[in-house]
VMD Tcl script that draws the C-alpha trace (Angstrom):
set ca {
  {104.98 54.39 122.48}
  {105.38 53.92 118.73}
  {106.64 50.94 116.78}
  {109.79 51.50 114.72}
  {111.09 49.11 112.10}
  {114.87 48.84 112.56}
  {116.92 46.67 110.19}
  {113.88 44.50 109.53}
  {112.92 44.13 113.21}
  {110.19 45.90 115.14}
  {111.34 47.53 118.36}
  {109.75 49.99 120.75}
  {110.87 53.60 120.39}
  {110.46 55.99 123.29}
  {108.16 58.94 122.79}
  {110.14 61.96 123.88}
  {108.64 64.87 125.85}
  {106.79 67.46 123.82}
  {109.24 69.75 122.03}
  {107.60 73.15 122.39}
  {107.54 74.81 118.97}
  {107.07 78.57 118.87}
  {105.13 79.67 115.77}
  {105.48 83.17 114.33}
  {104.61 84.80 111.01}
  {107.28 86.02 108.61}
  {105.42 88.66 106.58}
  {105.46 87.85 102.87}
  {104.91 90.41 100.08}
  {102.14 88.33 98.50}
  {98.52 89.42 98.13}
  {95.27 87.72 99.12}
  {94.99 86.12 95.65}
  {98.38 84.40 95.93}
  {98.52 80.62 95.63}
  {100.75 77.53 95.13}
  {103.76 78.37 97.36}
  {107.17 76.78 96.93}
  {110.21 77.10 99.22}
  {113.81 76.28 98.33}
  {117.06 76.39 100.30}
  {120.50 76.15 98.72}
  {123.51 74.46 100.28}
  {125.06 77.90 100.88}
  {122.09 78.86 103.05}
  {120.06 81.11 100.73}
  {116.30 80.67 101.14}
  {113.72 81.59 98.49}
  {109.94 81.47 98.22}
  {107.76 81.58 95.11}
  {104.01 81.87 94.54}
  {101.54 82.46 91.73}
  {98.88 85.12 91.25}
  {95.89 85.28 88.93}
  {94.15 88.44 87.75}
  {91.50 88.11 85.05}
  {93.13 85.69 82.58}
  {96.70 86.72 83.41}
  {98.87 84.51 85.58}
  {102.21 85.36 87.12}
  {104.98 83.62 89.06}
  {106.81 85.60 91.75}
  {109.93 85.05 93.85}
  {111.52 86.61 96.93}
  {114.77 85.88 98.79}
  {115.18 85.91 102.56}
  {117.48 88.70 103.72}
  {119.68 87.47 106.56}
  {120.47 90.97 107.82}
  {116.94 92.35 107.97}
  {115.45 88.92 108.80}
  {112.71 89.49 106.25}
  {111.74 88.91 102.64}
  {113.22 91.12 99.93}
  {111.12 92.91 97.33}
  {109.33 90.37 95.17}
  {110.45 89.85 91.56}
  {108.13 88.61 88.83}
  {109.70 85.60 87.10}
  {107.19 85.40 84.26}
  {103.57 86.09 83.38}
  {101.17 85.13 80.62}
  {97.88 83.68 79.46}
  {96.65 80.13 79.40}
  {98.71 78.85 82.32}
  {97.75 75.67 84.14}
  {97.41 76.48 87.87}
  {96.82 73.48 90.12}
  {97.28 72.82 93.85}
  {99.10 69.50 93.24}
  {101.18 70.08 90.11}
  {102.12 73.63 90.96}
  {104.91 75.97 89.94}
  {108.13 75.39 91.90}
  {111.62 76.79 92.34}
  {114.93 75.02 92.97}
  {118.25 76.49 94.07}
  {121.87 75.84 93.23}
  {125.06 77.43 94.50}
  {126.24 81.00 93.90}
  {122.81 82.48 93.31}
  {121.52 80.06 90.71}
  {117.77 79.42 90.74}
  {115.51 77.42 88.40}
  {111.75 77.83 88.05}
  {109.14 75.66 86.36}
  {105.45 76.26 85.70}
  {102.83 74.81 83.37}
  {100.90 75.98 80.31}
  {97.93 74.46 78.49}
  {98.53 72.78 75.15}
  {96.61 73.82 72.07}
  {94.73 70.52 71.91}
  {94.63 69.02 75.41}
  {96.79 68.53 78.47}
  {99.62 70.80 79.56}
  {103.42 71.02 79.50}
  {106.22 72.35 81.69}
  {107.93 75.67 81.00}
  {111.40 76.43 82.39}
  {113.37 79.58 83.22}
  {116.65 80.02 85.12}
  {118.44 82.80 86.96}
  {122.12 83.30 87.83}
  {121.68 86.32 90.13}
  {119.47 85.20 93.04}
  {116.30 85.51 90.99}
  {116.70 89.15 89.95}
  {116.76 88.43 86.20}
  {115.50 85.39 84.30}
  {116.16 83.60 81.03}
  {113.52 83.47 78.33}
  {110.96 80.76 79.15}
  {111.21 77.57 77.09}
  {109.50 74.18 77.11}
  {111.15 71.56 79.28}
  {111.18 68.99 76.47}
  {111.18 69.31 72.70}
  {110.05 65.70 72.36}
  {106.88 65.76 74.48}
  {104.13 68.26 75.19}
  {102.81 66.18 78.09}
  {105.37 66.97 80.82}
  {104.07 67.10 84.38}
  {105.22 67.13 88.03}
  {108.76 68.31 87.30}
  {111.50 68.11 89.94}
  {114.79 69.96 89.43}
  {118.13 69.27 91.08}
  {121.42 71.21 90.66}
  {124.38 69.08 89.57}
  {127.89 69.78 90.82}
  {129.04 70.83 87.33}
  {126.58 73.73 87.34}
  {123.92 72.18 85.12}
  {120.35 71.26 86.06}
  {118.85 67.78 86.00}
  {115.08 67.62 85.50}
  {112.96 64.57 86.31}
  {109.26 64.48 85.44}
  {106.13 62.46 84.71}
  {105.69 62.12 80.96}
  {102.38 61.34 79.27}
  {103.63 60.87 75.70}
  {102.99 57.12 75.72}
  {99.53 57.21 77.30}
  {97.64 56.51 74.08}
  {99.86 53.59 73.03}
  {100.60 51.95 76.39}
  {98.15 53.50 78.82}
  {101.00 54.31 81.19}
  {102.63 57.41 82.58}
  {106.43 57.33 82.34}
  {109.28 58.77 84.40}
  {111.77 60.66 82.24}
  {114.71 63.01 82.72}
  {117.10 65.30 80.89}
  {119.95 67.74 81.52}
  {118.59 71.22 80.84}
  {120.23 72.67 77.74}
  {121.68 69.34 76.61}
  {121.30 68.21 73.02}
  {120.82 64.63 74.20}
  {117.34 63.09 73.97}
  {115.07 62.66 76.98}
  {116.00 59.63 79.09}
  {113.43 56.99 80.02}
  {113.87 56.16 83.72}
  {110.77 54.05 84.46}
  {108.24 52.90 81.87}
  {105.21 52.69 84.22}
  {104.65 55.01 87.17}
  {101.76 56.51 89.11}
  {99.91 59.22 87.22}
  {100.04 62.33 89.38}
  {102.27 62.02 92.45}
  {105.02 64.60 93.02}
  {108.67 63.63 92.57}
  {111.47 64.49 94.99}
  {115.14 64.73 93.98}
  {118.26 65.22 96.08}
  {121.90 65.82 95.14}
  {124.28 63.85 97.35}
  {127.78 64.84 98.54}
  {129.41 62.50 96.00}
  {127.62 64.27 93.13}
  {125.06 61.56 92.44}
  {121.31 62.23 92.57}
  {118.64 60.29 94.43}
  {115.08 60.47 93.10}
  {111.93 59.28 94.88}
  {108.63 58.77 93.04}
  {105.51 56.62 93.25}
  {105.78 53.53 91.10}
  {102.91 51.50 89.61}
  {102.94 47.75 89.08}
  {100.70 45.74 86.77}
  {98.71 44.69 89.86}
  {98.24 48.36 90.91}
  {100.71 48.33 93.80}
  {101.72 52.00 94.07}
  {104.65 52.24 96.47}
  {107.45 54.78 96.61}
  {110.43 53.75 94.46}
  {113.94 55.19 94.27}
  {116.38 55.71 91.42}
  {120.01 56.85 91.49}
  {121.60 59.06 88.81}
  {125.39 58.94 88.49}
  {127.71 59.80 85.58}
  {124.81 60.16 83.20}
  {123.11 56.86 84.00}
  {120.11 55.83 86.08}
  {119.96 52.70 88.22}
  {117.38 51.35 90.63}
  {118.06 52.23 94.28}
  {116.86 50.34 97.33}
  {113.61 51.38 99.02}
  {113.47 51.42 102.83}
  {110.32 49.28 102.95}
  {107.60 47.86 100.69}
  {104.18 49.15 101.77}
  {102.31 47.04 99.18}
  {99.64 49.70 98.83}
  {97.15 48.51 96.21}
  {95.05 51.40 94.93}
  {93.20 51.77 91.64}
  {93.65 55.55 91.34}
  {96.43 58.02 91.99}
  {96.69 59.20 95.64}
  {98.42 62.48 94.63}
  {101.05 61.93 97.33}
  {104.77 61.54 96.73}
  {107.84 61.34 98.96}
  {110.07 64.07 100.38}
  {113.86 63.64 100.38}
  {116.23 65.68 102.54}
  {119.74 65.46 103.90}
  {122.25 67.06 106.23}
  {125.85 66.11 105.52}
  {125.72 62.32 105.20}
  {122.31 61.91 106.85}
  {119.70 61.19 104.16}
  {116.02 61.04 105.08}
  {112.78 60.32 103.27}
  {109.15 60.73 104.33}
  {106.00 59.60 102.54}
  {102.28 58.85 102.86}
  {100.73 55.41 102.40}
  {97.25 53.99 102.68}
  {98.29 50.33 102.75}
  {96.00 47.97 104.66}
  {93.29 50.67 104.58}
  {95.28 52.71 107.12}
  {96.43 56.25 106.45}
  {100.05 56.56 107.60}
  {102.95 58.99 107.36}
  {106.22 57.07 107.31}
  {109.84 58.09 107.46}
  {113.21 56.42 107.00}
  {116.85 57.37 107.39}
  {120.13 56.33 105.80}
  {123.70 56.99 106.86}
  {125.27 55.81 103.60}
  {123.60 58.04 101.03}
  {120.60 55.82 100.45}
  {122.46 52.57 99.80}
  {120.64 51.07 102.78}
  {118.10 52.32 105.31}
  {118.55 51.69 109.02}
  {115.42 53.22 110.53}
  {111.78 53.17 109.44}
  {109.13 54.76 111.66}
  {105.48 55.74 111.59}
  {104.88 59.37 112.58}
  {101.16 60.16 112.35}
  {98.54 59.97 115.10}
  {95.83 57.36 114.31}
  {93.30 59.49 116.19}
  {93.91 62.34 113.72}
  {93.91 60.67 110.27}
  {96.61 61.87 107.90}
  {95.94 63.12 104.38}
  {99.63 63.25 103.38}
  {101.71 66.00 101.74}
  {104.76 65.03 103.80}
  {107.77 67.34 104.01}
  {111.09 66.23 105.49}
  {114.17 68.09 106.67}
  {117.26 67.14 108.68}
  {118.98 69.36 111.25}
  {122.65 69.47 112.11}
  {122.12 67.42 115.29}
  {120.88 64.52 113.14}
  {117.22 64.91 114.07}
  {114.66 64.72 111.29}
  {111.57 66.93 111.26}
  {108.56 65.89 109.20}
  {105.36 67.82 108.53}
  {102.13 66.52 107.03}
  {98.47 67.47 106.66}
  {95.74 65.87 108.77}
  {92.05 65.60 107.91}
  {90.52 69.07 108.16}
  {93.65 70.89 106.97}
  {95.73 71.00 110.17}
  {99.49 70.81 109.63}
  {101.28 68.44 112.02}
  {105.01 68.52 112.80}
  {107.07 65.83 114.50}
  {110.74 65.05 115.12}
  {112.54 61.74 114.89}
  {115.71 62.00 116.98}
  {118.99 60.60 115.78}
  {118.67 57.67 118.21}
  {115.14 56.84 116.97}
  {113.12 58.58 119.70}
  {109.97 60.40 118.59}
  {108.88 63.80 119.84}
  {105.21 64.38 120.49}
  {103.26 65.99 117.67}
  {103.09 69.77 117.32}
  {100.30 71.33 115.30}
  {100.44 74.67 113.52}
  {97.57 77.00 114.42}
  {95.02 77.50 111.67}
  {94.22 75.46 108.58}
  {96.19 74.81 105.42}
  {95.05 74.72 101.83}
  {96.85 73.08 98.96}
  {100.32 71.61 99.52}
  {102.55 73.30 102.15}
  {106.29 73.61 101.64}
  {108.96 73.44 104.39}
  {112.73 74.10 104.60}
  {115.32 74.93 107.25}
  {115.61 78.69 107.71}
  {118.44 78.80 110.28}
  {120.25 76.05 112.14}
  {123.19 77.36 114.17}
  {124.65 75.45 117.09}
  {124.18 78.28 119.59}
  {120.50 79.10 119.09}
  {117.12 77.60 118.41}
  {116.73 76.07 114.97}
  {114.09 77.62 112.72}
  {111.98 75.80 110.17}
  {110.14 77.84 107.55}
  {106.71 76.81 106.29}
  {104.82 78.31 103.33}
  {101.15 77.45 102.94}
  {97.89 78.80 101.55}
  {95.61 80.30 104.16}
  {92.26 82.10 103.88}
  {93.95 85.31 102.70}
  {96.64 83.94 100.42}
  {100.12 82.52 100.85}
  {101.73 82.98 104.27}
  {105.17 82.06 105.56}
  {105.54 81.06 109.19}
  {108.56 80.20 111.31}
  {108.65 77.21 113.64}
  {111.34 77.87 116.27}
  {112.43 74.76 118.10}
  {114.71 74.47 121.16}
  {118.47 74.50 120.78}
  {120.08 71.22 119.87}
  {120.82 68.77 122.63}
  {123.85 67.58 120.67}
  {126.51 70.19 119.95}
  {129.46 70.21 117.63}
  {132.59 69.54 119.70}
  {134.82 71.68 117.51}
  {132.49 74.12 115.76}
  {134.62 75.51 112.94}
  {132.40 78.60 112.52}
  {132.36 77.77 108.83}
  {129.99 76.36 106.27}
  {131.03 72.78 107.03}
  {128.77 71.30 104.33}
  {130.80 73.10 101.65}
  {134.02 71.40 102.84}
  {135.21 67.81 102.98}
  {133.06 64.69 103.10}
  {130.51 63.38 105.58}
  {131.69 60.36 107.58}
  {130.32 58.20 110.38}
  {132.23 55.76 112.55}
  {133.15 54.49 116.01}
  {136.14 55.69 118.02}
  {138.56 52.78 118.55}
  {141.22 54.71 120.44}
  {142.02 58.27 121.51}
  {145.61 58.99 120.41}
  {146.47 61.85 122.73}
  {150.15 62.03 121.89}
  {149.34 62.55 118.22}
  {146.19 64.72 118.63}
  {144.34 62.07 116.67}
  {141.48 59.59 116.85}
  {141.61 56.02 115.58}
  {138.18 55.54 113.98}
  {136.49 52.53 112.38}
  {134.39 54.34 109.79}
  {131.79 53.43 107.21}
  {132.37 53.73 103.48}
  {132.54 57.27 102.16}
  {131.06 56.72 98.66}
  {133.39 57.81 95.90}
  {136.15 58.73 98.37}
  {137.20 55.90 100.68}
  {136.19 52.33 101.51}
  {135.19 51.35 105.04}
  {138.28 50.93 107.23}
  {139.95 51.75 110.54}
  {142.34 54.71 110.30}
  {143.64 57.62 112.33}
  {142.43 61.18 111.81}
  {143.97 64.39 113.10}
  {141.61 66.46 115.26}
  {141.54 69.76 117.09}
  {143.29 69.08 120.45}
  {140.25 70.31 122.40}
  {138.31 67.30 121.12}
  {140.55 64.80 122.95}
  {139.08 65.49 126.41}
  {135.49 65.35 125.11}
  {135.47 61.89 123.56}
  {136.22 58.29 124.55}
  {136.40 54.89 122.95}
  {133.30 53.14 121.59}
  {131.46 56.42 120.96}
  {129.81 56.73 117.55}
  {130.54 60.02 115.83}
  {129.45 61.86 112.71}
  {131.82 64.43 111.27}
  {133.35 65.95 108.16}
  {136.70 64.77 106.89}
  {139.20 66.42 104.56}
  {142.82 66.06 103.48}
  {144.72 69.21 104.41}
  {147.96 70.79 103.24}
  {150.00 68.62 105.63}
  {148.89 65.55 103.66}
  {146.94 64.13 106.60}
  {143.21 63.38 106.91}
  {141.47 65.56 109.49}
  {138.10 65.27 111.22}
  {136.15 68.42 112.03}
  {132.60 69.45 112.95}
  {132.48 66.34 115.14}
  {129.26 65.28 116.88}
  {128.79 62.37 119.28}
  {125.78 60.18 118.51}
  {125.60 57.81 121.50}
  {125.99 60.31 124.32}
  {125.03 57.71 126.91}
  {128.36 55.92 126.36}
}
mol new
graphics top color blue
foreach p $ca { graphics top sphere $p radius 0.5 }
foreach p [lrange $ca 0 end-1] q [lrange $ca 1 end] { graphics top cylinder $p $q radius 0.2 }
display resetview
């Protein structure tokens, strides 16, 4: 059994049977000197991997895209190369994806005097050609740990740790800017932890959620959250306060992920002198958190480097590194149950990266992991059993690209109208919480009943009515 913190109360969560994960290698066109892997998956399903190489004093950043037809990596493309790069296992080069083939890359170069700064390049054709590299900021040459996120208007938002005020205030800052904008850099937080990675996530309503490690005057270094909407930043609620007091930087940030309206976060903490990997979930885009759980095994101490991803059945899969370099993987089911821990064969170096590779309703889901092994960067697939929860009316479409995520409880099945009366939660930016009827595919009517909680997509169609589609039942026991 594990203890789970639910709405401020501690309850017992069942440990589910071991979910047998099948590990297999996906051959990557990277050599034995490859390092610092980064994976990225766009909302339209494209998956990319990047890595760096070093030969003599020359450094290079490479990228490859997963080919869905051949089920393998395409020929690698060199994004950029040069001298005097800063290559580091923690603050490493990364890629981020947008829609319609847009990709952004960031890496780091030494300054003439001391320190290093971020360099940015973008691509509009799936990484085949790249813009001329340019510094992230024209105001600061101390830009570190950059996280990119694609905005719905096609631009890129960058969030980073900025060291420009170190000499005057002694503090690292959190700053941001829209790439290509003439506006000055924006100060988000005036005092943050020195060297913990940042995670950013674009939400269905177009806002952005950012997770980073804060730093108080009394050296409490917990994960904090900020929300970016319509050009402004505001503090967002954290799922829990760890109250981890530590004099130095733990080099461990949080990992944000989502599937439709399910938002998840995972992070490492050493509060109370106990190494822990924690996770939390939200069903209202991070406005509140309704589940906080500990995932690690106390008998195998965790080092951190948590990665989080959410599958279409609502389950959350989190990976982390244990002492000795073993990568652990565990699922938190939608109802709060925990799977037993799976461990990837072999040891990991540096900071692994993980994304969803495939997640169809009729076959096993596949997670993709990139990590440094003894002979360079490798990518491996974790195949997990098919979902226990299926979509009642699978539209055979990219549901995430349509409509809005919604969660609610069925009040009544309106058979004569092919509709469901649903008491649903607020859909931020679209609709307040209310009870209303939705049109549904007629085949859904015999598969549902009152008092069942559902998650779905909703959209207004040409007939002027609101429809529910891609419906999943959460409380199957009812």
